[in-house]
N, C-alpha and C positions, 0 to 999 in steps of 0.2 A: 644752425646753418642761415637762417636768417642773416644775421650779424654781416655775416661773409658777401652775402648776395648782395646786401647793400653796401659793402666797403666796395664790391667791383664794380657798381655801377657808376657810384660816385668817382673811381679813379677814372672810368674813362670816360666820365665826362669833362672831367681837369684835363685829361688827356686830349680830348678832341678841343675844348676850346683853346688850349695851346698851341695844336698843332695845324689847326683850320689856316692862319696868319703865315703858317711856313709854306703850307700847301700853296697857295695864292704865289706866293714869293719865287717858287719851285715854275709853274708857269708860265710867268711871265719871263723868268730865265730863257725857257726852252722854248719861248715864242721868239724870245729876241735873235735869233740865228736865222729863222725863215724872215723875219723883218729886213735884216741887211741884206738878205739874196735879192728881195724886190727891190728895194733903195738901190744898189749897183746895178741895175735890170734897166731901171727907167735910168739911170745917169746915162749908161751907152744909148738910150735911143736918143736922149735930148742931144748928146754929143752929136750924132747922125743927122739931126735936126739942125744943130748950129752952122754944122761944115756944107751941109748943103744951103744954107741960107747965107751961106757968106760970111756968117759973124765970128768965125775963127778960121785960122789958118787951117792949111793942112799936117804942118810939120805938127805944131799946138795940138790938132785933133788925135793925132797917134799915140803923141805921148799921154794924154791924157786917157785916151783908150785903152794903152796897154797898163797906167797905174790901176784904173778904175777895175780890170780883168783880175787885174793880179788878185784885190782885195773881194773881188765877184769868186774866185775859184778859192782862195781862202776861208769865205763864209759857207760855201758852199760844202767844203770838206768839213768843216766843224758840224754843220749840221745835218750833214749823212751821216758820221760818226758820233755823236751823241757827246757830244766835248761839252763839258761843263765849268765856266769860270769859278774861279776860288770861289766868290761868294756863291756860287751853287751847293758847291764842296760843302763850304761853311753849313748850308742851307739845311741839305742831308744828315750832318752829323747831329744836328740839333734835333732835326726830326725824331733818329734812332733815340738819343739821351731820352726824349720827351717820352718815346713807347714803351723803351725796355728798362731803360734806368731808374727814371723817377720811381715807377711802382716798386722795381724790384727793393729800390735804397727803403721805400715806405714800410715795404712789407718788413724788412727785416728789422728796422728802428721796433717797430711793434710787437714782432716775436720776442725781441727783446727786453723791451721797457713793459708792453702791456700783459694782460693775463687773458690769452683764448682759451684756456683751458678752464674760466672761472666760469660755472654754469649758472641760471636766470636763478633769482632771488626775490621773492616776495618783499615788500618795505620792511617789516616788523625781525625777519628775519638777517635781511642786511645791515638795519642798524644795529642789532644784537652785537653781529659780528663786521663791522664797520671796516676793517682791513686798513689801508695807508692813504685811504680817500674818504677818512670820516669828514672833513668839512665838506665836500660834495654832497654825501649821503645827506648831513644834515639839514644845506639848503634842501637838495630833494626834500625830504621830509616836512620842510616846515611849508612848502609851497603845496604839500599834501592835506597838511592839515588847515594851511590857508582856505582852502575848497571845502575839505572835511573836518570844519571844528567839532563836529559829536562823534568823532574816530579817537572813542576811550584809548583803546589799546595803543593806538598810536602816541597820546600822550604819555601813558605810562611807560612805551619803550623809551621815548627820545628822555625822556627826565635825567635818569642814571648819566647819559651821554653827556647831556650839559654839566651835570656838576662834574663829570670827568675831564671836561673841556674849561671849567675855571667862569663857565654862563652859568653862575648860581642863581642870578634874580628868574633869568627864564629858567630854571630847575624848577626852583620855587612855584612858577604861574604853572608849568607842564604837571608836576604831583597835585595842584590845586585841580586843574583840570579836569586828569585821571581821574581824582576824589569822587569830583563833584557827578561827571558822568558815569561811573563805573562803583561808585560807591565808596564808602571810607574803608580801609583796610590798613592794619599795623604796618603791611612793606610800604603804603603809599603815604601814611601819617608820621611813620619815622624817617619816610626818604624825604620827604616835607622838611620837618622839623632839621633834619640835619645839615640841609641847605641854609634854613636859618641860623642856623649856629656858624656856621662858616663864613657866611655873610659877616658875622657878629663877632667874627677873630676866636672864634671857640668860647662865647660867652651863651649860656642856654638861656636867650631872652624868655622872656613871659609866653610870647604867641607859640613856642615852642615846646616849651613846659605844656600847656595846654594840647598841644599836641598829642605828645607822651602820653600825657593823662589819660587822653580818651584812648590810646591803643594797649595801655595797658588794661584799661575798661573792655576793649575788645579780645585782647589776648592776654591773661592776668600772667603768666608765663613768660613774656617778650622780656628777654634779656636783654636786648638793644633800649629799651625804653626805658627799664628799670633803672639801665648804668646811669642814664642821662639825668633823670630825674633826682638819683642820687647824686650825681655831679652840681645839679641846679642847686640843690642845700649846700651843698660844699661853696660853691661859689657864693652864697648869700652868709657863708661864716655860719650855719645851724653846724657844728661837727658834730654834734652828738648824735642829732637827727640822719645825717648824712653816712657816718659811721656803722649805724642800725641798718639802713637801707642797703651797706653794701654787704654788710655781712649775710644779711638774709640774701641778698643775692648772690652771693659765696656760697652759704650753704644747699640752694636749692639749684645749683649749676652742678653739672659732673664733674668728675676728675680728671677730665681729659678737655673739659671746655676752653676753647682759645682765648676767652676774656677774662679767666681766671685768674690769672696771674696780673695784668693791669688792676682787677679790681683788688687783688690782695695788695698790692701797692700801694693803692690809698689807703686802705683802712690801716696799713702799716704808720704810712704818713699822718693819720688822722689820730692815733694813737701814741703818737711823740709827744715831743713837748713844745712843737711849733706848728704852723700850720702848714708846713710846706707838704705837700703829698707828691705825688711821683716826680721825677724828673722831667722839668721843663714845665712844668704845670703851676699856674699861676699861685698863690697865695690868695685868702678872701680880703685880705687889704688892699691888694692887685687889682682884684677884681673891681672893688668898691673904687680903689682911684680909677679906671680904668673907666668908668662910667662918664665920668666929669672930664675926660682925655680929649685933644683934638684927634682928626684922624693920624695923622702924624706921628704924634706922641705914642699912641696905641699902638701903631705900627714899629714903632721903634723901640717899644716894651716888647712886643711879641718875640720881634728878631733877637732882643737880648736874651729871653727866656730859650728859644732855640741854638743861640750860639753856648749856653749852658749845658742843654741837653747833648750836643755835639759834643761838647768837653766831657761830660760825663761816660760817653758813651767810649768817649777814647782810650777812657781808667778801666772800663767794663764793658768790652765789645762783644759779650754773652748774651747781652738783653736784647733779645729778639722784638718785642714789643715797644721797647725805645727807638729801635731801628725803625721800624714800621711806624710810630708817630714822628719821629724827626723827617722819614723823608714825605708822608703827608704834611707836615709841616711847612716845607720848602713848595711844594706845590701850592700850597695854600695864599704863600707869601709870592710866587710867581718865580721863586730861582729855581728853573727847571736842572740846569745844569750842576748847582748842587745838590739836588733831588738824586737826579743819575750819580754822581760823584759818591753819594750814601750809602747809595743803591751797591756800587761798585765796592766799597768797604765791608759793607755789611756782608757780600756776597763768599768775601776773603775768609769771612768766620763761620761762615754757613755755605757750605758749598751747594750748587742750584740741583746737584743729584739727590740732595738732603731732603726729609720732609720740610726743613724751615727754610730751606734755599729755595722750594717751590714756591712756600707761601710768602715770601718776597718777591718772586719774579711774577705772581698772580698779584700782586697788590700792585705791581709796576706797569703791569697790562690793562688793570682797573682805573689807573693812572694816567695813561697814555705816555709813559716811559719809556724812550728805545731802552731795550735791551740788547740789543746788536753790539753794542761797542763797549759793554762792561765785562769782557774778558769771559763769554760764555762760548 
């Protein structure tokens, strides 16, 4: 209700500001008729004085008197009947547009594009479900945290939103602030570590590894941290230790765990003759070489691996984990049109109403990928 009161007040203020000059113009036009009548009467009196003084002949005075009288009659008729000149009519039309049409047009536009039904929400709830105005909400949250830097809950809510929008350095800082203010937890440590991995193009850095080790010390059964610790061993080239870590994770996981298929592919890859793991993952040699690469060369290497994964998915479209990894990879590479195209292709294999389809759509929402234009 307060919103509509403010809208009404602002609309009225704008209408008054626009209509005041038009009202002054109408008063001027209306007063013009009375002014003409007074002028013509003064002219008649002046003719009488000039004729009496002999300044003008009687014949000339009679002709002039007839012309002035004709104009006086016309001016008097216009003043009595309220006749308005064309400019006055246009003025009245402009007033009607300002008073009636502009507010109605503004209301229709808001009802068509706005959300009058959206209830008021606190900061944390609005950030958790930002809708289509995520940039505005992020800006408001940042302003709030600038004034209240000790709001640990605000930092914790904002951190994953930074990740979904590709602001990884800000996400790392937000997770660190949340852990400092609220205390270390597996979720905060894992979130910060994953953001660091994304910044390093998929490489588990030393800092990320230490965070995962701290997370495991708090929650020994944390599958997220255990997976990345195993991946770190694999990237370092310690295949035996990595395979043992993956096997321990698989053994302790439920049979329907969503990460189990990915872990099993790593185990299968490490058990083979080559160090190549799941499709699209770098070999140990690739990881070692990537450490010395320039940013451009590393980006080209990652793009090549993503292309390889896309090609393998074209041959084996039933690989749900592969589709999820491909979509995430495109987002990390800031190739959102390709991510949306991959989502569209994956949904042809896994319909949206199926469990796997719902998993893909949930991933798309987490990564801020539009799902309206993917044939759903």
